[in-house]
N, C-alpha and C positions, 0 to 999 in steps of 0.2 A: 727406492726397493720399490715395490710393485707389490699390494695388497689381491690383488687379482690373481685372474688364472693367465695367463700365457698366453700368445698373441699369433695366429695365421698371417700368409697373407691378407693384405684387404682384398675382398671379397669383386670381380668382375661384374656384381650385377648390381650391386651396391653401394661401391665405392669407400663401405666402411669394413670396421674388422673385423675376422670371425674369431671364436674362440674355440681351445679344445676342453671337451670337457671333459674331467678327473672325476672317473667315476669311485674314487675314493676320497673327494672331500665332502662336508657334511652337506645333504642337503638342504641349512639355507646357503650356502656359500655361491652352488649352481646354479638356484634357482636365484639371485642377484641380477635385476633386470641392468638388462644390456642396452635400453632403447628407451623412449620418453613413452613407448605406449605401452610397453612392459613399468613405467614406474606405475606406483598407487600412490594419493595421497597428495598435498599440500598446491590442491588445486589452485588454491588462491596466488601461486606461483607462476605452475606448469600448465594452468589449463591453458584448453583454446582459447585466443589471441592475449594470453596475460603474458606480460611485457617480458619475464625471462624467458618463457615458450617460444618465442620471438626472436628474441637475439640468438637462442638456440640453432633455430630456425635460417636466423641468415647468416650462422656462421661465423659472425663478431660477437667475438667473447672478449669484455675486459673481466677485473680483478674482480673479484665475488667474497662475499663474507658471509657464512650462512651459521646460524645461530636461533640456537631449538633446544627441545628437554632430549637426551642420550634417544634413542635409539626412534629417530624422528627421519631418518634415510638421509641424514646432511653429505655419509662417506659415499653414498648408493648414487646419490643425485650428479655430487661434483665426477665421479666414472662414468653416468651417463651420458654424459656432458662430453665431456673428453672421446668417446664412440661415437657421437652426433657429431662431433667436429674432426673428424679424422688427428687425435693431435697426441701427442708421446703424453704418457699417465707417471707421473713422479710420486710420490708420496715417501712425506715427514713428518713424524708425530713429534710431537712440543714438549713430552715429557723425553724424550728417550735421542734428538736429537738436536746438533746445533749450528753455530757457523758454518763448521767445518765443512758438515755435511751440505750445507746449504752450497758453498763455496763449490764442489763437488756437484750438486746437480747443475746450477748455472753453468758448470763447465761443458757438461754433457749436453747442454742445449743451446750453447753455442755451438758445438760443434754439430748438432741435425737441422743446428738452422741455417751455417751457412752451407750441406753437402746437399738436402732437396727444402729446402725453407718450408719448415714442418715446425709447426707450434708443438712449447713446452705447457703442457699446465701442470703448476707445483700445486699438492695438496697438502694444507699444513694441519693436522687434525691435533684438538687441542690448541690452536692457537693462543689464548689467552696466558699458556704457559709460558709463555716467551717474554723473559723482560724487555725493559724500551730499546737496551741493545743490538738486541737479535731481531725485534720487530725494524729497528732505524734497518738493521743489511739489506732487509728487502726491497727499502724504498727505490735507490739506485738501475734495481733489476727492473722494476717493473716498470719504469722510466723510460727503460732502456727497449723493451718489448721483447727482453732475453726471455720472460717468463710471464704466465698469465699466472697470474695467485688465487685461488680457492682455499678460505682458509673455513675452516669449520670452529664452531667452540659453544661453550654451554652456557657461558656467563653473557652477560649486558653487552658487549666489546664497546659502547661509549664510555663503561666504566675498565675496559679490561686492556680495549687496546691505543696503541698511543694514535692522538689527533692526526700527524701525517701519513699514519698508515688507513683512517675510517677516509680521507681524504682523495682517495684514489680507490675506495673501493668501492660498489654500489653491493648495499645492505638485505639480506633477507632473512624474513623470519619464517622459521618450520614451525608445525604445531605438532603433539602429540599425534600420532597416529589412531582411528579407532577402529572398532572391534569389527568395522563393516573389511574395511582394507585387507585385516589379519585374514579373515572367511577367505577374500577375493585371492591372498596369495597362498593358503592351503588349496583350493580349490584348483590353481594354476599347478600349484604339485603334483597332484593327483592324477592331473589329465596330460602333464609334459612327458613324453616318452624320449625326451632326447636328454632334456636337465633333470626331471622329477620325477617319479613314482607312475606313469602311465603304463610302462610295461610290465607291470606289477600285480595287475589285477586288483588290487588296493580298495574297499568297502568301508566305507565312511560315515556312521548315522549321524544324522541332522544333529541331535543333543550333545554326540562329541566334538563334532565342530566346534559347537559354540562355546563346548568347553573349553576348549582349548585357545580360539579365538578372543571370550574372557578375560582366560585367568592369564597371558601372556602379556595384559595388558595395555597394549599397542609394541611389544616387541617381537615383530614379525617371525627374529630369528628364534627366539624361544621357542613360537607357535611351531612354528618347524623343524627344529632339535625334538621337541616333545614326539612330533606327528614319524618322523623318522625311529625314533624309538619305541613308540608302540610299531609300527611295523617289522624295524628287525628282530623284536623284540614276541611277536605275533606267532604261530601254527597257521598255512594253509587248510585248509577243507576239502573235500573228497573232491572238489571241481577245479584246484588250485587258485581261491578267493583267499584274503587276507580280509577277514572284518575287523574292525575296530569299533565298539561300542562304549557308551559313558563311563562305565567300568575302567575297561582298559586307561579311555583318555586320563580319567583322573589319578591313575596309576602314572603317569607319565608322566604329568604337572600337579604335583602335588600342591605347591606352594603357588600361588596369585604372585603374579609380579607386580612391585608397586613401583611403581611408575618416579614418586616423588622424594629423592633418595637426601635430603636434608642439608643440601647444600644451594650456595650458588642466588640467580633468581627466584629462585623457586621458591627456596627457605623462605623467603620472605612473600612471594605471592601466596603461598598455603597459608603460614601468620596473617596478611591480611586477609583471607577471604575468611580466618576463623574470628580475627577481633570484630569484622565487618557482622557475621554472623551473632555472635552474641548481641551488638549494637541494637541488630536487627532483633530480636526477640525471637529470634526461628533456636531453639534448645538441640535440633537434630542437627541443623546444619554445625551448628557448631560443635558436634562433640565428633559428627565429618570428618570435619578438618582437623580437627586435633589429634585426634587416632591414626589421620591420614598419616600426620605429622609426626607422631612418635612412633607409627614403622618404619616413616624413613630415617628413623634414631638424631630426631631432634629428643635436647633433654629436656626433662622432665621442668626442670627447674627453669630452662629458659620459657617454658608454657604458663608455669606459675608467679614469672614475675609478667608478662603479657596480662594475665589477669589483673594482676596489685595492679598495674595503669589502669586498666578499665575499671576496678571497683570506681575510682575517685576521675578517673577522667569522665567517664558518661552513666554511669550510678548513681555516683553522685554524693548529696546531697538528698534526692529521693530515696534514695537507703541507706545510710550511712554506716548500718551493721555490716555491708556489703563487705567493705574491705579488712574489717575483723575477721568474720566469717572465711575470705580467700585466704587471708592469713595464718588463720586454726589450721584449714585445709593439707596449706603446705605443710607447718609445721608438723601436723600429722605423718606427712606424706616422708618427711626424712627420718621420721621414728620408725615410721613401716615399712617403707622402700616399695618395690615389684614383687610380685604381682597383686598386689594386696594394692595398695596407693593408689590403683587406678581407680578405684569406688572416691576418692578424697578430688583426684581430678577431674572425675568427670560430677561428683559435688557441687565444685566451683565454678564448672562451665556452665549447668545447668540452672543453679541458686543465680549467677548473672544474668543469663539471658531470660529468666523470667521474669529478676525485680525490674523495677520504675525505673526511667532514664532521664536521669538529667546531667546536661553537661556546662551547668552556672561553678563549676569551679576552676572553670578557665575563663573567672574573670580576674584568674591573678596575675595572665597574661596582658589583658587590658592597662590593668595597672602599672604591669611589667613595661607598657610600652609608652607611657604617658610620663614615666620616671627618667625612662633616657631619652621623651622627645623634648621634656618642660625640664629634666632637674627635680630635683625634692626642696619641697617644700619649708621653711622653717614653722616648728608645732606650736600652738597657740598656746596663749602664755596661761589659761587656765588646766591644761594637759600637762603644762610641763611639771619635772617631778618636783615635789617640793621643799623636801631636803636640800637642792641644793637652790631652791629659789628666795629659802631663809634668809641663804648666806648671803644675796645679793639682794634683800628685802632690807637687811638689817645696815648693809653698809650703805646704801641710797637713800634710810630711814624711809621707807615707802611703803606700801602692805603688799602682801604676799600676794601675787597673782594667783599663785595655783588656792588662795581662799575661796575662790571663785567655783572651784569643780565642784558642780553636783555629784554625789558619790549615792549609783543607782540602786544600793540597797537598801537605802534612808527611806524612799520613794514606792509606794504600792503596785506590786506588779515586775521587782525590783528596775523599771524604767522609769526615766523621766528625758526631755527633747533638751538637746545639749547639741552644741556644734563638737563638733569631732574632727573635718577636716578643715586645713587654712582657707582664709576668706574665699579666695578667685577658684577654688576648688569645692565648694560648696553646692550638693544637689549634685555632683556627679553621681551618673549612676552605672558603674562599669560592673556590679554585681545584676544579673539578670534570674532571680528565681523562677523556680520550676512550682508547677502548680498540682505535679502530681504527689505521692508517693509521700514519704515522710516530710522530704521539703512545701508538698505546700502545705501542708498541716503545720508546723514550724513557724512561716512563713504570715501566712492568717494568724497564727494564734497573736504574732508580734506587731501585724495590722491592725488589731480588735484592741488592743493593750494601748499604741500609741494615739489612734482614732479617741477609745475614752478618755486618754490625758490629755486631748486636746478639745473635747468636750467639756470636762473638767474648766479647763481652766475658762473656756469661753462662759460657763455660768461663774468663774469668778470661788470656785472651789479650790481649796489645798489640797496638792493629792501628795505631800511628803508627809510619812508616818510620825506617830508620835503626839 
């Protein structure tokens, strides 16, 4: 099936397809780029001299996978490629179509190839939705050259596509379109007399253009749909002109389009930006990414879980109270819900951003590595359970080794020097204390106590109380 407009015969001048303009189609559909020169954005792959552009201009196209966020132009670019190399363009949607539909496309492609040698480009939208068997079904047809695949996905292809398919395709990542790209398409729609609004005498203020482009959130279709609504719903003045000002633009695109949808790779990218902003002590950035996640549909409980982890992993002993504070904010959120719950999310987010930072709790993974690599050592005799040791001492008629244990509370400052690790691990320093916040003060206190006891021992003083 074809999602695009019907085609006339090939132009005798350019050798490329010409299109029938259907005035009943939406403006966004009519303005879909027909060539690389009309395509906006993605200069890193289709700009002058870039690899994909060179491939297209040479007419030698292998199978491709486009991956990137929604509305970045994956489908449009695939269609442009088919027009540039004068190939038959077939579309399958992985959500709706399966192997049966693929077979029909292949049969049709074989007939066209036998008749006139024309290439067939198969565009599979949401290709990550196909399971392994469906993806594998593409392989023999790619090998035979009957079809050239262009797959589009919003998911990371290295995780969502099978390796045999990846090995037969070249991957290109598309980025979010920027405000300048959307404004370019708005201006083009206003001046194009064949497919756009060039014959309607539309006058749009700069403020209105900026608002439409900004609120579209990188979605050209969204901006052009709003522009068309504005034009169709506005009256002409005495000179036959249609004026679109900022107020009209605001009415036609009232809610800003949010790029983030809370799923796939974007979910992890935004969560990563949120965590790294708090870790970097930037409360404004942390709030921005957190609200972006909420607007995209992320579960507030997921956000609280990430903040609980950060409270121990990155704030840790520099402010031990941070964990309790985030936990309390989460509990308050569950009791009150939204929209008041936004205060508790902000409370925790800002607190963690401003809190002193220490990652010393990561020492547990150093110890885990030690045990995995070298095994667990035996407990030193004086640290063993005294009751269990007493049975062994009575049976062997010897001294209870636990009697050598020095009870810290019997000494000044509740501390005495004593070995706690096995002999061959004594002196291991997995824990590296931070020197700021509460952790710095706690560590300095312990170091002062240790030094005082050592000085007392050197002076022959007793540190045992009583």
